[in-house]
N, C-alpha and C positions, 0 to 999 in steps of 0.2 A: 504494500500500500504506500502511496506517495505521502510524504510528511514534510513539514517544516520543523527543524530541530534547532533549539538553542542549547548550546553546551558551554557551561561556565568552568573556569579554572584551567583553561588551556595555557600552555607556555606562551603562545603567540596567537594573535587573531588569524582566522582563516575562514574561507568560504569554500565548500567542497560538496560533492555528491557522494553519499555513503550508499551502501548496498540497499537495493530495494527502492530506489528513487527517493531517498531521504536527502533533502536539501538542508545542509548543516552549516550553521554559523558558530564557529568556536570563538570564545571570548576569553581574554586574559583576566577578567574580573574574578576575584577570588570568591569561591563558594563558602559562605559562613555557616549555613545550615540548610537542610533540605536535600532533595534528590540530585540537584545540580544539573538537571536536564529537563527541558520542556519540549513536548512534541505536539504539533498541531496537525491534524489530518487535513490533507488537501483533497478537494472533491473530485471524484471520478478518475479517469485515466488521463495521462498527459505525457508530454515529452520534455526532456531537459535540454537546454541549449545555452550557449554563451552569447551575450550581447554586450559589447563594450566591457565595462567593469563588472557586470552582473552575471551571475548564474541564474537562469530563469527556468522555472517549471511552468509550462503552458498547457492547460487542459481545456476541455470543452466547456467547463463550468467555472473557470477562473485562472488566475495567474499569481505567482509568487516569485519574488526575486531577492537574492542576497548578494551583498558586495562587501569586501574588506579591502580598502584601498589605502596604500601607504601615502601619507601626506608629504613627508620630507620637508623640503624648503618651500613648497608651494603654499599659496594663500588658501587657507581652509575655506574661505568664502567662495573662491573660484571652483574648488573641488566639489563643494556641496552643490553649487549651481549646476555644474555639469552632470552630477549624479541624478539630481532631481529632474533636470531636463530630459535625461534618458528615460526616467520612469514615466514621465508624462507622454513621451513618444510611444513607449511600449504598451501603455495601458489605454491608449486612445480607443474609445468605444466601451470601456469598462468603467466601473465605479471603484475608486480607491477606498478600501475599508480600514486599513491600519498601517501605521509606520512605526518602526523602532529605529532609534539612532544612538550610536555609541561614539562619543567624541573624545579623541585623545587630548589629555590635559585640558579639560573643559573650562576650567577657571583661569587658565594662563592668560596674562595680559597680552594684548596686541594693540600697542599704542594706547589710545584712550578707551578701548573696548576690551573684551575678553573673547576667548575662542567661541564660547556659546553665542555671543552676540554676532560674531562673524558668520557662524553657521546659520543663524536665523536670517541674516541678510542674504546669504547665498540662496537659501531655500525660498525666501520671499521673492527674490528676483526671478527664479525659475517659475514660481506660481503666477507671477504677474506678467509673464511673457504675453504680448498682445495676440499671438497666434493661438494661445491655449490658456487664457486667464482663469485663475481660481479666485473666488470670493470667499469671505469668511463663512457664509452660510453653506458652502460646499465642502469645507475642510473636514477631513476624517480625524479620528483620534490618533495620537502619537505620543511617544515618550522620547526623551533625550537625556542621557546621563553620561558621566565620564567613563573613560576606559584607559588602560595603561598601554604603553607602546606607542606606535606611530600610525596605527590604522584607523581611518574613519570607516565605521561599519554601518550600513543601512540595510534595512529589511522592509519590504512592502508586501501586502496582499491586496488583491483586487478581484472583482467578480462582476457578473451581470446584475446581481441583486442590488436594489436600491438601499442606501444607508441614510438613516435619519440622524443628523448630528444633534448632540444634546449639550447644553451649557449648564453650569452650576449657578443657581441663584445667589450663592454666597460669594461668588467670585466674578470679577470682570472677565469677559472673554479674553483669552490670551492674545487673540489677534487685534484687540483694542487696548493693549497695554500702553501706558504713557511713554514718551521718548527716553525717560531716564533708564529704561531697561534695554535700550539699544535703538539704533536708527531704524530697524525694521522689527515689527512685533513678531513673536512666535506664531507660526502658522499651523494651528491645530485646533480641533474641537475638544472639549473636556471629556466627551464620550460619544459613542455612536451605537445605534441599534441597526443590525442588518435585518431588514424587515421580514424577508421571506423565511429566514432560518431562525428568527427570534434569538439572535445572538447579541449579547451586550458586551461592548468593548470599552473599557475605561482607561483613559490616558494616564500618563505619569501625573501623580497627585501629591502635593506637598502641603506644608503648613503655610498656606497663603489665603488671606481673606481680602476681598476686593482685588487689589494687585500687590498688596504689601505682605512681606514675610512676617510671620509672628513667632514669638518665643525663641529668639536667638540663644543658642547654648543650652536649651532645655529639651532634651530628647523626648521625654514622656509627654510634655505639653505639645510639642510638634507632632508627635505620633497621634495624639487624640484629635488634633485639628485636622490632620490628614484623613483620619478615619471618618470624621464628621463630614468632610468634603466628599468622600467616597459614598457615604450614605445619602447625602444631599443630591448628588448627581444621579444616583440610581433611582431615587424617588422622582427626580425630574424626568427621567426616562420612563417612568411609570411601571418599573419592575424591580423594586427593592428586594423582593423575596427571591429573585433569581440568584443573587450573590450568597444567600444563606446556605445554599447547597442542600442536598438531601431530598429535594423535591423534583421538580421537572427538569432542573438544570444541574450540571456539574460546574463548579467554580474553581478558579485558580487565582492565586495572588503572588505577585513578585514584590519583595521588599528590598529596596536598595538602601544600604546603610553606609554612611561616610566613615564612621569609626569602627574599624574591624576589631579593635582591641576589646570592645564591650559586646562582642557578638552573642555570647550566651545570655547575657542580661537582656539584650534587645529581643532576641528570639523568644525568650520566656515571656516578655511583656506582650508581644503580639499573640502568642499562643493563648494567653489569658483573655485577650480582648477581641480577637477575630472570631467570627461565627464558627461554631464547631463543625458545621457541615462542609467547610471548604475542603476540596479534595487534595489540593497540592499547594504548598507554600515553599518558595525558594527565598533564602536570604543571601543577598549578593552585595559585596563591597563595591561601592561606586561613589565618586564625587558627584554632587548634585549641581544643577545649573546655576544656582546662586550659592556663593561661598558660605553664607550664614545658615543654609538649610542642611540639616543633619540626616534627612531620610526622604525617600519618595516611594510611593506605592503605585502599582498598576494592577488591574484585575480584569478578568473576563468571566462570562457565564455562558455556557454553551448547552443547548438541549441535549439530553442523554443520547438521543438517537443520532445526533451529529458528532458526538465525541467518542463514540465507541468504535 
């Protein structure tokens, strides 16, 4: 069966095809707790091909792509724009459902900006291309965290099914952030529901209200705020029960933690506070897009018949 696989704790980042049409992204982010691997089934039969920097799975019912590109001395803004321009070309006629981004040295200064701001600028430039423009109302869910080494890693999934973007009433939409967070706002929705498959995809979610970071230096308060945001956006999507697991849906959560030294304490806190029905939780070391943020969560809920 074709699958998309995230594998954490690799010595170096890589994108490759494993046996049985498994499109695998290996990441150098350390595994702190959990199984260390996530697998997403891809719908139906398909073929694997290479297109520019991407390994692509192309099927009758969708498309998935993974890329692990060394940045070197190049401007990360330009590398990002090129990757996202390629994605828009490849997925013409499909609906983009989800992005994952892993940015090397995400908080590293670049003049008056940092690497995350440069990444956001490159992505926004690709999305605002006049031949294929994207507006805020069309943006899919996404996440972007730091990674080690020199590779910018990007994953996307797309399909023919419509996606309803969802915003969090407790937060300003990311694509409307004020200029203090960079010359171009982050280009993603807080969540999205794939209508035909009843799948809920929640973007990277941190301790932010409005557009401001809350509780600097306080892990537990940041964690509570992030969980409240997850709850609020799932309620805005009209399906908070899907994330609870054990019912119609199977749910998974990924927790990115900045401080690897307190991993057991952090994992224990989340195991006490996350819904007991969640099927899989991975705790991953990663720097977060703002230096004052200590953690970020992302989640998905897939109907049992889709996830088996």
